[in-house]
Structures are given as C-alpha cells and as structure tokens.
Biopython code that builds the backbone (N, CA, C, O; Angstrom):
import numpy as np
from Bio.PDB.StructureBuilder import StructureBuilder

atoms = [
    (1, "UNK", "N", (-0.179, 10.762, 2.778)),
    (1, "UNK", "CA", (-1.220, 11.756, 2.333)),
    (1, "UNK", "C", (-0.631, 13.277, 2.258)),
    (1, "UNK", "O", (-1.225, 14.073, 1.531)),
    (2, "UNK", "N", (0.532, 13.709, 2.997)),
    (2, "UNK", "CA", (0.987, 14.920, 3.109)),
    (2, "UNK", "C", (1.803, 14.962, 1.801)),
    (2, "UNK", "O", (1.701, 15.887, 0.995)),
    (3, "UNK", "N", (2.580, 13.951, 1.650)),
    (3, "UNK", "CA", (3.486, 13.833, 0.402)),
    (3, "UNK", "C", (2.571, 14.206, -0.977)),
    (3, "UNK", "O", (2.958, 15.006, -1.829)),
    (4, "UNK", "N", (1.297, 13.480, -1.032)),
    (4, "UNK", "CA", (0.582, 13.548, -1.990)),
    (4, "UNK", "C", (-0.148, 14.847, -2.207)),
    (4, "UNK", "O", (-0.399, 15.273, -3.334)),
    (5, "UNK", "N", (-0.473, 15.451, -1.113)),
    (5, "UNK", "CA", (-0.778, 16.828, -1.094)),
    (5, "UNK", "C", (0.054, 17.894, -1.733)),
    (5, "UNK", "O", (-0.274, 18.733, -2.572)),
    (6, "UNK", "N", (1.473, 17.621, -1.013)),
    (6, "UNK", "CA", (2.683, 18.294, -1.466)),
    (6, "UNK", "C", (2.744, 18.377, -3.058)),
    (6, "UNK", "O", (3.258, 19.389, -3.535)),
    (7, "UNK", "N", (2.259, 17.390, -3.918)),
    (7, "UNK", "CA", (2.625, 16.833, -4.849)),
    (7, "UNK", "C", (1.536, 17.290, -6.070)),
    (7, "UNK", "O", (2.009, 17.565, -7.173)),
    (8, "UNK", "N", (0.470, 17.345, -5.912)),
    (8, "UNK", "CA", (-0.853, 17.453, -6.631)),
    (8, "UNK", "C", (-1.765, 18.365, -6.085)),
    (8, "UNK", "O", (-1.514, 18.572, -4.898)),
    (9, "UNK", "N", (-2.748, 18.997, -6.517)),
    (9, "UNK", "CA", (-3.831, 19.587, -6.141)),
    (9, "UNK", "C", (-4.958, 18.885, -5.769)),
    (9, "UNK", "O", (-5.880, 18.571, -6.522)),
    (10, "UNK", "N", (-4.837, 18.575, -4.232)),
    (10, "UNK", "CA", (-5.872, 17.580, -3.219)),
    (10, "UNK", "C", (-6.663, 18.549, -2.513)),
    (10, "UNK", "O", (-6.235, 19.365, -1.696)),
    (11, "UNK", "N", (-8.076, 18.368, -2.962)),
    (11, "UNK", "CA", (-8.904, 19.143, -2.031)),
    (11, "UNK", "C", (-9.781, 18.060, -0.921)),
    (11, "UNK", "O", (-10.330, 16.992, -1.190)),
    (12, "UNK", "N", (-9.690, 18.683, 0.228)),
    (12, "UNK", "CA", (-10.523, 17.673, 1.026)),
    (12, "UNK", "C", (-11.779, 18.193, 1.411)),
    (12, "UNK", "O", (-11.818, 19.421, 1.335)),
    (13, "UNK", "N", (-12.970, 17.573, 1.856)),
    (13, "UNK", "CA", (-14.240, 18.027, 2.014)),
    (13, "UNK", "C", (-14.790, 16.967, 2.808)),
    (13, "UNK", "O", (-14.683, 15.771, 2.536)),
    (14, "UNK", "N", (-15.497, 17.547, 3.996)),
    (14, "UNK", "CA", (-16.473, 16.900, 4.757)),
    (14, "UNK", "C", (-17.938, 16.846, 4.404)),
    (14, "UNK", "O", (-18.542, 17.880, 4.118)),
    (15, "UNK", "N", (-18.540, 15.633, 4.419)),
    (15, "UNK", "CA", (-20.180, 15.810, 4.261)),
    (15, "UNK", "C", (-21.099, 15.473, 5.292)),
    (15, "UNK", "O", (-20.928, 14.529, 6.063)),
    (16, "UNK", "N", (-21.992, 16.180, 5.304)),
    (16, "UNK", "CA", (-22.891, 16.110, 6.828)),
    (16, "UNK", "C", (-22.681, 14.828, 7.612)),
    (16, "UNK", "O", (-22.530, 14.793, 8.833)),
    (17, "UNK", "N", (-22.684, 13.783, 6.806)),
    (17, "UNK", "CA", (-22.575, 12.268, 7.253)),
    (17, "UNK", "C", (-21.220, 11.903, 7.840)),
    (17, "UNK", "O", (-20.906, 10.761, 8.177)),
    (18, "UNK", "N", (-20.358, 13.105, 7.941)),
    (18, "UNK", "CA", (-18.909, 12.841, 8.239)),
    (18, "UNK", "C", (-17.868, 12.165, 7.658)),
    (18, "UNK", "O", (-16.811, 11.913, 8.237)),
    (19, "UNK", "N", (-18.206, 11.787, 6.245)),
    (19, "UNK", "CA", (-17.526, 10.791, 5.441)),
    (19, "UNK", "C", (-16.591, 12.220, 4.841)),
    (19, "UNK", "O", (-17.070, 13.347, 4.710)),
    (20, "UNK", "N", (-15.478, 11.910, 4.601)),
    (20, "UNK", "CA", (-14.278, 12.750, 3.994)),
    (20, "UNK", "C", (-13.988, 12.486, 2.547)),
    (20, "UNK", "O", (-13.637, 11.350, 2.230)),
    (21, "UNK", "N", (-14.076, 13.223, 1.832)),
    (21, "UNK", "CA", (-13.947, 13.063, 0.215)),
    (21, "UNK", "C", (-12.746, 14.028, -0.099)),
    (21, "UNK", "O", (-12.532, 15.148, 0.366)),
    (22, "UNK", "N", (-11.860, 13.146, -1.206)),
    (22, "UNK", "CA", (-10.606, 13.687, -1.484)),
    (22, "UNK", "C", (-10.941, 13.692, -2.777)),
    (22, "UNK", "O", (-11.509, 12.801, -3.409)),
    (23, "UNK", "N", (-10.433, 15.105, -3.271)),
    (23, "UNK", "CA", (-10.470, 15.355, -4.990)),
    (23, "UNK", "C", (-9.231, 15.836, -5.524)),
    (23, "UNK", "O", (-8.790, 16.891, -5.067)),
    (24, "UNK", "N", (-8.606, 15.236, -6.409)),
    (24, "UNK", "CA", (-7.772, 15.523, -7.155)),
    (24, "UNK", "C", (-7.806, 16.199, -8.601)),
    (24, "UNK", "O", (-8.507, 15.710, -9.487)),
    (25, "UNK", "N", (-6.995, 17.386, -8.819)),
    (25, "UNK", "CA", (-7.088, 18.076, -9.959)),
    (25, "UNK", "C", (-5.869, 17.712, -10.881)),
    (25, "UNK", "O", (-4.963, 18.435, -11.298)),
    (26, "UNK", "N", (-6.124, 16.346, -11.080)),
    (26, "UNK", "CA", (-4.662, 15.924, -11.714)),
    (26, "UNK", "C", (-5.060, 14.602, -12.546)),
    (26, "UNK", "O", (-5.466, 13.611, -11.939)),
    (27, "UNK", "N", (-4.930, 14.607, -14.004)),
    (27, "UNK", "CA", (-5.623, 13.937, -14.751)),
    (27, "UNK", "C", (-4.723, 12.257, -14.314)),
    (27, "UNK", "O", (-5.426, 11.247, -14.295)),
    (28, "UNK", "N", (-3.354, 12.143, -14.027)),
    (28, "UNK", "CA", (-2.918, 10.775, -13.606)),
    (28, "UNK", "C", (-3.463, 10.276, -12.189)),
    (28, "UNK", "O", (-3.688, 9.092, -11.939)),
    (29, "UNK", "N", (-3.645, 11.341, -11.292)),
    (29, "UNK", "CA", (-4.573, 10.804, -10.099)),
    (29, "UNK", "C", (-5.904, 10.121, -10.307)),
    (29, "UNK", "O", (-6.199, 9.028, -9.822)),
    (30, "UNK", "N", (-6.550, 10.740, -10.942)),
    (30, "UNK", "CA", (-7.843, 10.820, -11.284)),
    (30, "UNK", "C", (-8.263, 9.038, -12.230)),
    (30, "UNK", "O", (-9.149, 8.202, -12.055)),
    (31, "UNK", "N", (-7.088, 9.143, -13.207)),
    (31, "UNK", "CA", (-7.188, 7.813, -13.702)),
    (31, "UNK", "C", (-6.697, 6.757, -12.826)),
    (31, "UNK", "O", (-7.273, 5.670, -12.863)),
    (32, "UNK", "N", (-5.795, 6.919, -12.112)),
    (32, "UNK", "CA", (-5.449, 5.877, -11.129)),
    (32, "UNK", "C", (-6.671, 5.270, -10.131)),
    (32, "UNK", "O", (-7.056, 4.106, -10.019)),
    (33, "UNK", "N", (-7.067, 6.307, -9.551)),
    (33, "UNK", "CA", (-8.431, 5.998, -8.767)),
    (33, "UNK", "C", (-9.740, 5.626, -9.410)),
    (33, "UNK", "O", (-10.642, 5.026, -8.826)),
    (34, "UNK", "N", (-9.768, 6.014, -10.610)),
    (34, "UNK", "CA", (-11.298, 5.541, -11.287)),
    (34, "UNK", "C", (-10.787, 4.194, -11.859)),
    (34, "UNK", "O", (-11.749, 3.459, -12.078)),
    (35, "UNK", "N", (-9.566, 3.602, -12.185)),
    (35, "UNK", "CA", (-9.160, 2.338, -12.050)),
    (35, "UNK", "C", (-9.396, 1.476, -10.912)),
    (35, "UNK", "O", (-10.022, 0.418, -10.975)),
    (36, "UNK", "N", (-8.821, 2.013, -9.767)),
    (36, "UNK", "CA", (-8.821, 1.441, -8.571)),
    (36, "UNK", "C", (-10.399, 1.284, -8.060)),
    (36, "UNK", "O", (-10.683, 0.267, -7.428)),
    (37, "UNK", "N", (-11.294, 2.149, -8.292)),
    (37, "UNK", "CA", (-12.799, 1.839, -8.290)),
    (37, "UNK", "C", (-13.107, 0.973, -8.677)),
    (37, "UNK", "O", (-13.654, 0.093, -8.012)),
    (38, "UNK", "N", (-12.797, 0.893, -10.244)),
    (38, "UNK", "CA", (-13.645, 0.110, -11.116)),
    (38, "UNK", "C", (-13.361, -1.515, -10.438)),
    (38, "UNK", "O", (-14.239, -2.340, -10.183)),
    (39, "UNK", "N", (-11.843, -1.682, -10.239)),
    (39, "UNK", "CA", (-11.305, -2.909, -9.617)),
    (39, "UNK", "C", (-11.964, -3.398, -8.494)),
    (39, "UNK", "O", (-12.212, -4.579, -8.254)),
    (40, "UNK", "N", (-12.327, -2.089, -7.587)),
    (40, "UNK", "CA", (-12.669, -2.566, -6.013)),
    (40, "UNK", "C", (-14.333, -2.980, -6.289)),
    (40, "UNK", "O", (-14.843, -3.833, -5.562)),
    (41, "UNK", "N", (-15.070, -2.381, -7.285)),
    (41, "UNK", "CA", (-16.429, -3.117, -7.372)),
    (41, "UNK", "C", (-16.319, -4.369, -7.769)),
    (41, "UNK", "O", (-16.904, -5.181, -7.052)),
    (42, "UNK", "N", (-15.611, -4.887, -8.918)),
    (42, "UNK", "CA", (-15.566, -6.068, -9.442)),
    (42, "UNK", "C", (-15.094, -7.020, -8.075)),
    (42, "UNK", "O", (-15.558, -8.137, -7.844)),
    (43, "UNK", "N", (-14.195, -6.403, -7.335)),
    (43, "UNK", "CA", (-13.251, -7.421, -6.314)),
    (43, "UNK", "C", (-14.662, -7.485, -5.239)),
    (43, "UNK", "O", (-15.099, -8.610, -4.997)),
    (44, "UNK", "N", (-15.180, -6.583, -4.768)),
    (44, "UNK", "CA", (-16.213, -6.646, -3.510)),
    (44, "UNK", "C", (-17.480, -7.564, -4.258)),
    (44, "UNK", "O", (-18.074, -8.252, -3.428)),
    (45, "UNK", "N", (-17.870, -7.665, -5.315)),
    (45, "UNK", "CA", (-18.848, -8.405, -5.692)),
    (45, "UNK", "C", (-18.465, -9.826, -5.995)),
    (45, "UNK", "O", (-19.402, -10.622, -5.927)),
    (46, "UNK", "N", (-17.221, -10.344, -6.335)),
    (46, "UNK", "CA", (-16.574, -11.458, -6.225)),
    (46, "UNK", "C", (-16.931, -12.188, -5.168)),
    (46, "UNK", "O", (-17.648, -13.178, -5.024)),
    (47, "UNK", "N", (-16.220, -11.436, -4.369)),
    (47, "UNK", "CA", (-15.766, -11.613, -2.734)),
    (47, "UNK", "C", (-17.249, -11.960, -2.246)),
    (47, "UNK", "O", (-17.283, -13.068, -1.710)),
    (48, "UNK", "N", (-18.394, -11.356, -2.287)),
    (48, "UNK", "CA", (-19.647, -11.655, -1.950)),
    (48, "UNK", "C", (-20.226, -12.985, -2.389)),
    (48, "UNK", "O", (-20.825, -13.827, -1.719)),
    (49, "UNK", "N", (-19.893, -12.973, -3.727)),
    (49, "UNK", "CA", (-20.387, -14.658, -4.266)),
    (49, "UNK", "C", (-19.577, -15.778, -3.612)),
    (49, "UNK", "O", (-20.116, -16.839, -3.296)),
    (50, "UNK", "N", (-18.035, -15.490, -3.375)),
    (50, "UNK", "CA", (-17.321, -16.536, -3.029)),
    (50, "UNK", "C", (-17.928, -16.782, -1.526)),
    (50, "UNK", "O", (-18.346, -17.913, -1.277)),
    (51, "UNK", "N", (-17.980, -15.992, -0.735)),
    (51, "UNK", "CA", (-18.394, -15.922, 0.620)),
    (51, "UNK", "C", (-19.582, -16.735, 0.712)),
    (51, "UNK", "O", (-19.708, -17.466, 1.694)),
    (52, "UNK", "N", (-20.342, -16.708, -0.052)),
    (52, "UNK", "CA", (-21.814, -17.688, -0.207)),
    (52, "UNK", "C", (-21.653, -19.056, -0.567)),
    (52, "UNK", "O", (-22.571, -19.875, -0.623)),
    (53, "UNK", "N", (-20.479, -19.268, -0.802)),
    (53, "UNK", "CA", (-19.902, -20.957, -1.083)),
    (53, "UNK", "C", (-20.060, -21.545, 0.048)),
    (53, "UNK", "O", (-19.282, -21.137, 0.910)),
    (54, "UNK", "N", (-21.017, -22.622, 0.478)),
    (54, "UNK", "CA", (-21.013, -23.382, 1.394)),
    (54, "UNK", "C", (-19.780, -24.293, 1.557)),
    (54, "UNK", "O", (-19.694, -24.682, 2.722)),
    (55, "UNK", "N", (-19.205, -24.565, 1.089)),
    (55, "UNK", "CA", (-17.969, -25.838, 1.080)),
    (55, "UNK", "C", (-17.102, -24.630, 1.564)),
    (55, "UNK", "O", (-17.000, -23.470, 1.162)),
    (56, "UNK", "N", (-16.460, -25.401, 2.672)),
    (56, "UNK", "CA", (-15.530, -24.613, 3.839)),
    (56, "UNK", "C", (-13.917, -24.585, 2.530)),
    (56, "UNK", "O", (-13.327, -23.536, 2.272)),
    (57, "UNK", "N", (-13.673, -25.439, 2.149)),
    (57, "UNK", "CA", (-12.118, -25.762, 1.368)),
    (57, "UNK", "C", (-12.666, -25.266, 0.176)),
    (57, "UNK", "O", (-11.696, -24.636, -0.246)),
    (58, "UNK", "N", (-13.560, -25.113, -0.663)),
    (58, "UNK", "CA", (-13.732, -24.333, -1.822)),
    (58, "UNK", "C", (-13.665, -22.957, -1.762)),
    (58, "UNK", "O", (-13.090, -22.221, -2.564)),
    (59, "UNK", "N", (-14.486, -22.539, -0.445)),
    (59, "UNK", "CA", (-14.622, -20.967, -0.174)),
    (59, "UNK", "C", (-13.313, -20.551, -0.110)),
    (59, "UNK", "O", (-12.886, -19.709, -0.900)),
    (60, "UNK", "N", (-12.553, -21.105, 0.841)),
    (60, "UNK", "CA", (-10.993, -20.747, 1.041)),
    (60, "UNK", "C", (-10.324, -20.739, -0.155)),
    (60, "UNK", "O", (-9.633, -19.774, -0.481)),
    (61, "UNK", "N", (-10.478, -21.873, -0.960)),
    (61, "UNK", "CA", (-9.600, -21.787, -2.426)),
    (61, "UNK", "C", (-9.829, -20.399, -3.187)),
    (61, "UNK", "O", (-8.936, -19.639, -3.562)),
    (62, "UNK", "N", (-11.310, -20.211, -3.349)),
    (62, "UNK", "CA", (-11.575, -19.205, -4.163)),
    (62, "UNK", "C", (-11.029, -17.655, -3.421)),
    (62, "UNK", "O", (-10.508, -16.685, -3.971)),
    (63, "UNK", "N", (-11.290, -17.820, -2.357)),
    (63, "UNK", "CA", (-10.878, -16.593, -1.563)),
    (63, "UNK", "C", (-9.140, -16.386, -1.623)),
    (63, "UNK", "O", (-8.599, -15.282, -1.562)),
    (64, "UNK", "N", (-8.618, -17.322, -1.718)),
    (64, "UNK", "CA", (-6.848, -17.275, -1.989)),
    (64, "UNK", "C", (-6.667, -16.755, -3.395)),
    (64, "UNK", "O", (-5.886, -15.866, -3.734)),
    (65, "UNK", "N", (-7.514, -17.447, -4.182)),
    (65, "UNK", "CA", (-7.347, -17.179, -5.863)),
    (65, "UNK", "C", (-7.884, -15.420, -5.643)),
    (65, "UNK", "O", (-6.951, -14.621, -5.724)),
    (66, "UNK", "N", (-8.740, -15.044, -5.483)),
    (66, "UNK", "CA", (-9.163, -13.601, -5.570)),
    (66, "UNK", "C", (-8.101, -12.760, -4.531)),
    (66, "UNK", "O", (-7.904, -11.556, -4.699)),
    (67, "UNK", "N", (-7.667, -13.266, -3.814)),
    (67, "UNK", "CA", (-6.631, -12.357, -3.000)),
    (67, "UNK", "C", (-5.317, -12.224, -3.792)),
    (67, "UNK", "O", (-4.583, -11.241, -3.687)),
    (68, "UNK", "N", (-5.086, -13.210, -4.540)),
    (68, "UNK", "CA", (-3.927, -13.308, -5.518)),
    (68, "UNK", "C", (-4.042, -12.231, -6.914)),
    (68, "UNK", "O", (-3.177, -11.509, -7.411)),
    (69, "UNK", "N", (-5.266, -12.423, -7.247)),
    (69, "UNK", "CA", (-5.727, -11.500, -8.119)),
    (69, "UNK", "C", (-5.602, -10.041, -7.691)),
    (69, "UNK", "O", (-5.416, -9.191, -8.562)),
    (70, "UNK", "N", (-5.678, -9.749, -6.597)),
    (70, "UNK", "CA", (-5.781, -8.622, -6.146)),
    (70, "UNK", "C", (-4.583, -7.837, -5.878)),
    (70, "UNK", "O", (-4.447, -6.615, -5.937)),
    (71, "UNK", "N", (-3.579, -8.907, -5.517)),
    (71, "UNK", "CA", (-2.056, -8.452, -5.192)),
    (71, "UNK", "C", (-1.449, -8.330, -6.260)),
    (71, "UNK", "O", (-0.413, -7.669, -6.183)),
    (72, "UNK", "N", (-1.812, -8.871, -7.586)),
    (72, "UNK", "CA", (-1.427, -8.853, -9.075)),
    (72, "UNK", "C", (-1.863, -7.601, -9.341)),
    (72, "UNK", "O", (-0.955, -6.816, -9.617)),
    (73, "UNK", "N", (-2.977, -7.154, -9.348)),
    (73, "UNK", "CA", (-3.595, -5.542, -9.755)),
    (73, "UNK", "C", (-2.849, -4.691, -9.189)),
    (73, "UNK", "O", (-2.343, -3.812, -9.886)),
    (74, "UNK", "N", (-2.602, -4.739, -7.825)),
    (74, "UNK", "CA", (-1.898, -3.993, -7.016)),
    (74, "UNK", "C", (-0.514, -3.830, -7.721)),
    (74, "UNK", "O", (-0.260, -2.701, -8.142)),
    (75, "UNK", "N", (0.329, -4.727, -7.885)),
    (75, "UNK", "CA", (1.580, -4.963, -8.625)),
    (75, "UNK", "C", (1.664, -4.004, -9.735)),
    (75, "UNK", "O", (2.455, -3.064, -9.797)),
    (76, "UNK", "N", (0.766, -4.330, -10.616)),
    (76, "UNK", "CA", (0.533, -3.756, -11.948)),
    (76, "UNK", "C", (0.371, -2.356, -11.747)),
    (76, "UNK", "O", (1.067, -1.469, -12.241)),
    (77, "UNK", "N", (-0.629, -2.221, -10.962)),
    (77, "UNK", "CA", (-0.807, -0.819, -10.573)),
    (77, "UNK", "C", (0.179, 0.036, -10.227)),
    (77, "UNK", "O", (0.284, 1.092, -10.850)),
    (78, "UNK", "N", (1.017, -0.261, -9.232)),
    (78, "UNK", "CA", (2.297, 0.379, -8.997)),
    (78, "UNK", "C", (3.381, 0.564, -9.968)),
    (78, "UNK", "O", (4.239, 1.439, -9.846)),
    (79, "UNK", "N", (3.322, -0.331, -10.995)),
    (79, "UNK", "CA", (4.169, -0.320, -11.965)),
    (79, "UNK", "C", (3.818, 0.522, -13.338)),
    (79, "UNK", "O", (4.583, 0.707, -14.285)),
    (80, "UNK", "N", (2.505, 0.969, -13.204)),
    (80, "UNK", "CA", (2.176, 2.078, -14.406)),
    (80, "UNK", "C", (1.708, 3.030, -13.923)),
    (80, "UNK", "O", (1.085, 3.736, -14.715)),
    (81, "UNK", "N", (1.757, 3.432, -12.689)),
    (81, "UNK", "CA", (1.142, 4.555, -12.440)),
    (81, "UNK", "C", (2.270, 5.369, -11.012)),
    (81, "UNK", "O", (3.409, 5.084, -10.643)),
    (82, "UNK", "N", (1.432, 6.275, -10.608)),
    (82, "UNK", "CA", (2.412, 7.256, -10.089)),
    (82, "UNK", "C", (3.477, 6.487, -8.834)),
    (82, "UNK", "O", (2.840, 5.723, -8.108)),
    (83, "UNK", "N", (4.607, 6.569, -8.584)),
    (83, "UNK", "CA", (5.125, 5.945, -7.714)),
    (83, "UNK", "C", (6.242, 5.095, -8.228)),
    (83, "UNK", "O", (7.162, 4.640, -7.549)),
    (84, "UNK", "N", (6.028, 4.917, -9.656)),
    (84, "UNK", "CA", (7.192, 4.024, -10.089)),
    (84, "UNK", "C", (7.807, 4.627, -11.399)),
    (84, "UNK", "O", (9.018, 4.515, -11.588)),
    (85, "UNK", "N", (6.997, 5.269, -12.316)),
    (85, "UNK", "CA", (7.497, 5.589, -13.512)),
    (85, "UNK", "C", (7.326, 6.980, -13.619)),
    (85, "UNK", "O", (8.080, 7.656, -14.319)),
    (86, "UNK", "N", (6.373, 7.470, -12.967)),
    (86, "UNK", "CA", (6.029, 9.033, -12.981)),
    (86, "UNK", "C", (6.043, 9.788, -11.793)),
    (86, "UNK", "O", (5.743, 9.446, -10.649)),
    (87, "UNK", "N", (6.491, 11.016, -12.298)),
    (87, "UNK", "CA", (6.660, 12.058, -11.081)),
    (87, "UNK", "C", (5.943, 13.087, -11.217)),
    (87, "UNK", "O", (6.165, 13.763, -12.221)),
    (88, "UNK", "N", (4.727, 13.598, -10.150)),
    (88, "UNK", "CA", (3.673, 14.395, -10.434)),
    (88, "UNK", "C", (4.224, 15.439, -9.643)),
    (88, "UNK", "O", (4.707, 15.108, -8.560)),
    (89, "UNK", "N", (4.245, 16.651, -9.978)),
    (89, "UNK", "CA", (4.774, 17.826, -8.981)),
    (89, "UNK", "C", (4.217, 18.895, -9.156)),
    (89, "UNK", "O", (3.950, 19.071, -10.345)),
    (90, "UNK", "N", (3.850, 19.882, -8.355)),
    (90, "UNK", "CA", (3.237, 20.857, -8.341)),
    (90, "UNK", "C", (4.101, 22.062, -8.811)),
    (90, "UNK", "O", (4.992, 22.354, -8.013)),
    (91, "UNK", "N", (4.035, 22.781, -9.868)),
    (91, "UNK", "CA", (4.828, 23.947, -10.244)),
    (91, "UNK", "C", (5.083, 24.906, -9.342)),
    (91, "UNK", "O", (4.261, 24.954, -8.427)),
    (92, "UNK", "N", (6.212, 25.912, -9.295)),
    (92, "UNK", "CA", (6.291, 26.687, -8.310)),
    (92, "UNK", "C", (5.232, 27.920, -8.757)),
    (92, "UNK", "O", (4.908, 28.779, -7.938)),
    (93, "UNK", "N", (4.778, 27.920, -9.999)),
    (93, "UNK", "CA", (4.189, 29.235, -10.364)),
    (93, "UNK", "C", (2.678, 28.827, -10.481)),
    (93, "UNK", "O", (2.354, 28.156, -11.461)),
    (94, "UNK", "N", (1.918, 29.109, -9.741)),
    (94, "UNK", "CA", (0.319, 28.929, -9.962)),
    (94, "UNK", "C", (0.470, 27.435, -9.367)),
    (94, "UNK", "O", (1.359, 26.840, -8.757)),
    (95, "UNK", "N", (-0.525, 27.187, -9.727)),
    (95, "UNK", "CA", (-1.072, 25.447, -9.223)),
    (95, "UNK", "C", (-0.853, 24.726, -10.477)),
    (95, "UNK", "O", (-1.498, 23.690, -10.641)),
    (96, "UNK", "N", (0.068, 25.165, -11.512)),
    (96, "UNK", "CA", (0.224, 23.908, -12.649)),
    (96, "UNK", "C", (0.466, 22.732, -12.169)),
    (96, "UNK", "O", (0.640, 22.581, -10.960)),
    (97, "UNK", "N", (0.512, 21.795, -12.967)),
    (97, "UNK", "CA", (0.730, 20.447, -12.870)),
    (97, "UNK", "C", (1.997, 19.936, -13.814)),
    (97, "UNK", "O", (1.877, 19.860, -15.037)),
    (98, "UNK", "N", (3.084, 19.631, -13.197)),
    (98, "UNK", "CA", (4.169, 19.138, -14.166)),
    (98, "UNK", "C", (4.281, 17.641, -13.914)),
    (98, "UNK", "O", (4.392, 17.194, -12.772)),
    (99, "UNK", "N", (4.244, 16.738, -15.193)),
    (99, "UNK", "CA", (4.500, 15.391, -14.880)),
    (99, "UNK", "C", (5.612, 15.049, -15.892)),
    (99, "UNK", "O", (5.683, 15.442, -17.056)),
    (100, "UNK", "N", (6.538, 14.176, -15.177)),
    (100, "UNK", "CA", (7.532, 13.388, -15.977)),
    (100, "UNK", "C", (7.691, 11.945, -16.261)),
    (100, "UNK", "O", (8.133, 11.420, -15.240)),
    (101, "UNK", "N", (7.548, 11.204, -17.064)),
    (101, "UNK", "CA", (7.650, 10.000, -17.425)),
    (101, "UNK", "C", (8.983, 9.296, -17.379)),
    (101, "UNK", "O", (9.252, 8.817, -18.481)),
    (102, "UNK", "N", (9.726, 9.119, -16.639)),
    (102, "UNK", "CA", (10.846, 8.237, -16.232)),
    (102, "UNK", "C", (11.039, 6.921, -16.849)),
    (102, "UNK", "O", (11.943, 6.210, -16.412)),
    (103, "UNK", "N", (10.168, 6.438, -17.982)),
    (103, "UNK", "CA", (10.518, 5.206, -18.664)),
    (103, "UNK", "C", (11.283, 5.335, -19.999)),
    (103, "UNK", "O", (11.608, 4.326, -20.625)),
]
sb = StructureBuilder()
sb.init_structure("model")
sb.init_model(0)
sb.init_chain("A")
sb.init_seg("    ")
for serial, (resi, resn, name, xyz) in enumerate(atoms, 1):
    if name == "N":
        sb.init_residue(resn, " ", resi, " ")
    sb.init_atom(name, np.array(xyz, "f"), 0.0, 1.0, " ", f" {name:<3s}", serial, name[0])
structure = sb.get_structure()
C-alpha cells in the first residue's frame, strides 16, 4: 500500500462505522478497481448459489471451477493492468500523473 501511495494520488478516509475508504485519482487504478468490483459481485453471487447445492461432491466440483475462474481472472488482470505492462508514477511537479506503457 505504501508503494501504491508513492506512485499515485491515494486518499484515505474513515467512515463513522470505522470502515476505511481508499480513493485513487488515477484513471488506470480506477478502471482496475472498477473491473475488480464487477468481478467480485458476480463471483460472490455464484459462490452463494454453489454453496446452496446439497450434493457435497457437486458443490465441491463447482467451487473448484469457480476458484479456477477467479485465478484466471487474477492472472489476466495482472497481465493487463498495473504491475506488468504499465508504470504509474507521480510527477515531481505538482500532482500530475505520468503513465508509461511498456508493451
């Protein structure tokens, strides 16, 4: 998290319920987290449906498939977002963001 804060404009805030929010003023980071959020919603919905399956073997088989899908998504996300082909760095002047595509 410290490295991310050093690289992009990261804002932290605490809500009254003691939850912490992270906000990125960077389109690359915003896009990554938007896609991750969308994936997690689908993943959690499917997981809940699978956990309702009564047959233990069938339930485990479906959980394994879902886990493989999650792993595949993570690998694809790492290969197409920050950390693999893109460098995001704060500029020394002001708070400008510079990105470099390494592909």
